[in-house]
N, C-alpha and C positions, 0 to 999 in steps of 0.2 A: 358641719362636722369635718374635722381634719382627717385626711387619709394618710397614714404613715408611709413615707417613701420606703420602697422595698429595700433600698440600699442601707437604710438605717435600722432595719429590724434586727434585733439580737435573738429574741426568743418568740416562740409560738406557744400560747397556752391553748390546750385542747381539752374540752370537757363535754360530758354527755349529760343530758337532762331527761327527766320523765315527769309527767303530770297526771293527775287522776281525772283530768277533764281536757277539753279541747282549747288550745291557746294558739296564738299567732305570733309572728316575729315581733311586732311592736310590744306585745305583752312581755316577751322575754327580755328585750332591750330595756324596757322600763323597769323591770324587776332588778336587772343587773345594776343599773344606775341608782335606782331608788333605795334598794335594800343594802347597798354597800356605802351609801353616802355617809360621811362622818365616821365610818367604822375604823378607818386607818389614819384618821387625821387629815388635815387639809393638804398636806404634801402628797398624799397618795389618793386624793379624791379623783375618781375616774373621769368626771366631767372636765376637771382642770387638766388632768394628764392628757386627755384627748384634745383639748383645746390647744395645748402647747406642743402637740405632736409626739408625746412620749408614749402614748397608747394609740394604736391605730384603729381603723374601722372594725367594729365587732361584726363578724360574720356568723349568721345563724342558719342552720338547716332544720326545718320542722317537718315531721311526718305525723299525720293524725289518722288514727284507725281505731275503730270500736269505741269511740267516745273518749279516747285518750291521745295524748301527744307525747312525742319523744324526738330527740334529735341531737345535734352537735353544736357547740359554741366554740368559735376560734377567735382568739384575741392576740394580735401582734403587739410586741412590746420592745421598746428601746431602753427600758430601765435596766438596772443591773440585776444580777441573779437573785439576790435576796429580796429586792423590791418586787421583782416579777413573781417570786414564790409567794409573797404576801398577797398579791392581787389574786393569784390562783387559789390560795386557801380561802380568801374572802368569798369567792364564788360558791363554795360549798356551804356557806351559812345561809344562802337564800332558801327559804322554806315555802314561799308562795310565788306563783307566776300568774298574774291576773287573778281570777277568782279561785284558782285551783291550788291544791297542795302540790308541792313539787320536791324533787330531789335532784341535786346536781353533784356530779362526781368528776373531778379532774382526772383525765386519763393520761395526760403527758404534758410536760413542759420541754420543748425541744430547743436546743441551742442551734439556731439557723446557721451560725458561723461554723459549727463543726462540719456541716455538709460542705460549706465553702472551703474549709480547710482540707477536707478529704479530696475535693475536686482539685484544689491547688496542688496538693501533694502528688496526686496521680498525674496531673498535667505537667508538673515540673519534672517528673520521672520521664515522661514521653519527650519533653523538650531536651532534657539532658542527654537522653539516649540518642536522639537525633543529632545533637551537637557533637557527641563523642564519635558517632559513626561517620558524620559528614564533614566536620570542621576541625576537630581536635586531632592532630596527628599523634600516633603512638610514639612511645619512647624510641622504638627502633627507627621509625620514620624520621623523627627529629634528629637522631644521631646520623642517619644517612644524609639528611639535608645539610647538616653541619660539615660532614666529610666532603660532600660535593662542593660546598662553598669554598672549603679550604683548597681542594684540588684545583678548581677553576681559578682561584686566586694565584695559583702557582705558575700561571702562564707567563712565559718570558718572550724575548725576541732574540733571534739569531740573524745577524746581518739584515735586520729589518723584517724578518719573517716571524710570524707568531709560532711559538713552539712550546713544548714541555720543558721542564727544568733539567731533564737528563740528556738533552740533545748533545751538548758538547762532549760529554764523557762516555755516552752509550756506544757499545760496539754494534748494536743494531738500531736502525731507525725506521719509522713508519711515516710515509709521506701521504698527506691527504690534500684535498683541493682547497678548502676554505677555512676561515677562522672558526666558524661554528663547528666544523668537524673536529678541530683541535680541542675546543672546549668540551665537546661531548666525550672524546676519548679521555681527556684529563679527568672529567667528572667520574668516569668509570675506572680510574686508577692506572691509566696508561700514560706514562710520563715521557716516553721517547718518541714523540710525535711532532711533526712540523708541517706547516701549510705552504703550498706553492703560492697561493694568494695572487693569482694572475695568470694570464695566458702564456706569457713568455717565461721560460724557466730560468731563474737567476743563476749566475755562475756559482755563488756560494753553495747553492743546493746541489749543483752538479758536482762540486768538489766533495760534498758530504757523501753523495752516492758512490763516488770513486773510493772513498776511504772506509766506508762502513757497509755492513750487510744491510740491504735496503728492501723494504716491502712497500709497494705502491698500493694504497687502499682507496678504491674509487667507488662512486655511486653505481647503483645497479641499473643504469640507463644508458642511452646512446652517448650522452656527454662523458660518462665514465669510460666508454670504449675509445672515444677520441683522445682522452688524456693518456690512456694506456699506449695508444699508437704513437703519440707524440713523445712520451717519455722514453719508450723503448728504442726510439730512433736516436736520441741524443744523450741519454743518461745510462749509467751502469746500474740497472735495476736487477735485483736477484729474484724477487717474488712478486706475484700479483695476487691481491685479495679484492674481492668485490662484495658490495652490499647485496642483500637479496634483491631479486628482480623488482624493479620499480621503486626501490627505496633509496634514500640518501643516507650517507654516513652520519650526518648530523642528527638524524631522527632515530637511529638504532638504539635498542636497549642494550644493556650490558651483556645479556646472553647472546644477542645477535652479533654484537661486536666480536666477542671472543670466538664464536663459531666461525665467523667469516675469516678471522685471522688463523684459526686452526686449519681451515680448508684452503689456505693459500697454496698456490702452485708455483713451481719454478717458471721463470719467464719463458724458458725454452719450451715448456710443456703447455703454456697457456694457449687456449683457442678462443677467439672472439665468439660471442653469442651467435652471430650470423653464421659462422662456420659450423657451430654445434648443431644448429637447427637444420642446416642443409645436409649435414652428415647423418 
């Protein structure tokens, strides 16, 4: 007897039966095959359908009590809806099971695929929600990413030093240590920035400091202190701005960048961190 693969089941026929005597499972199976044989023609003969795998294994639950039997019949089907309905209706024509009079009533024909569709729909919602929350950027995020890409693509060079596009014409400039610092400030809309890009301060940068109002923006660590010390000895610096303690300019958020620049101090008023702690 062929057992229908679960993946090919389309419908489940469920029926209840009762008899006026005691019967067993073989009696019920025999009645189903015997009394429906030829009823619907050769194309819907249950034995042939089961042999070809279009009807699955017939499950029967039997309970016997007080000299009578009752129970449930379940038949999986891979036929189409109309053919499955014919098979279900044929069950109700069975009048005897074994030696006993019987009555069979179809209680339901369930579309197994509807449960799968429901699962698919619910699972798809979960997957889509996860996708939206974790992978798909919002319109605002996309717009910001585009703006950032445009800003960073505006990086130029001034006498070999990486800078923003406004350096030649700006009245005020911001000096940072490295290329990554320049790109971060450009990404956040600050275009009058230029990098020292080395230990030795180049002459073109010294000339800019003499010509323009200059803010030196350094990392919040000991390296930043050393750069301040070096620049203030050889360049005409007007203001000092520092990243928060322990942070680098290249990793600052937009909010942190603008706060640091707002909190800049005149070079004459600047106190190194070591002096602040000792005082």
